[in-house]
Structure formats: C-alpha cells, structure tokens
N, C-alpha and C positions, 0 to 999 in steps of 0.2 A: 643503509650502507653509505659511508662517506664517498662522495663523487665530486670531482672538480674538473674543470676544463683548463688544460695547461697548453701553452704555446711551446712547440718543439724548438729547442735551443741549439741543437747540433747542426753544424754547417752542412752535413750530408743527410740530414733528417734521421729517421730511425732506421738506418741501414746497418750493415754488419757489426761494426765495432760498438756503436751506441746500443744496438739491440742486445748484443752479448753482455754488455755491462749491466743493462737493466735486468735482463733475465737472470744473471748471476746474483744480483742483489735480491731479487724476489726469492730465488731459491735459498739464499742465506737467511732471509727473514722467516721463511717457512710459513708464510701466510698467502692466502689467495688474493691475487691482484689481477685486474683485467684492464686492458687498454682498448679504446674504440675511437674511430673517427666519429664526429657528431652525426647521429642518425644511422650509424653502421652497427654491425654486429661486434660484440666484444670478443677479444682474443685473450688467451691465457698468457699473461706477461712473464711467466716462467720459461717461455719458449722463445728464443731469439728468432727462430724461423717464423713463428706466428706473428711476432711483432713486425717483422719485415714485410709480411703480407698486407699490412695496413697501408703501405706506400706513403707514409707520413713524411713530408719534406720540412725543411727549416721554415718556421713561421706558421705551419699548420696547427690547428687546434686538435688536441687529443683528450678524450675523457679518461680519467684515471679513477678506478673504483676498487675498493677493498672493504671487507667488513672490519678490518683492523685500522684504526686511525693512525697509529704510528707507521704501519706499512704504507698506507695511502700517502701520508706526508713525505716519507722517504722516497717513494717512487715518483711522485709528482715533482719533487725537487730534482731528481735525476733527469726526467724528461725535459725539464726547463733548462738544464745545463748544456753547454757545448762539450759533449763527451768524446769528440773526435779530435782533440788537441794533443 
C-alpha cells in the first residue's frame, strides 16, 4: 500500500476547514485513504471528525496511506497545502 510522510501545510493544522476539504476529496475519490501521526493508529480520511482527532498542527508529519496510488498522491498533496486560506 503506498504510504508517505507529509508535513501539514495548513496554518491551523488539520482542524475543521482543512479536515473537511480532505474528507470531501476522499469521498469524491471513492477510495480508502488513512491518515496517521507517526507511530499512531490510522484514521479513516473520509471523516473530518476522525481527521481532527489526530491533533495535527502546522509542520507536524502525517502518514498518508491508500491502496490507490492516485488517491494517495491527491490526498498527500492536499495535506501539504495551506487549505485554510
């Protein structure tokens, strides 16, 4: 399963707005994607609430995993962007 470590780019971390954007994108892709803090349990990235439970702040590393390489790449790119602008 493709997995990469991505640095959170949003100024507020993976809080409400960025989490909602990422969850919406995962749902639109229709693929399984998980996010995890390094060494932590993965959460379903199709749920904004579960993404927020990670407590990821700007500059934190987050592991993005998906069996689909295109979904993995798309969500990894979103995590790296500042989605709160």
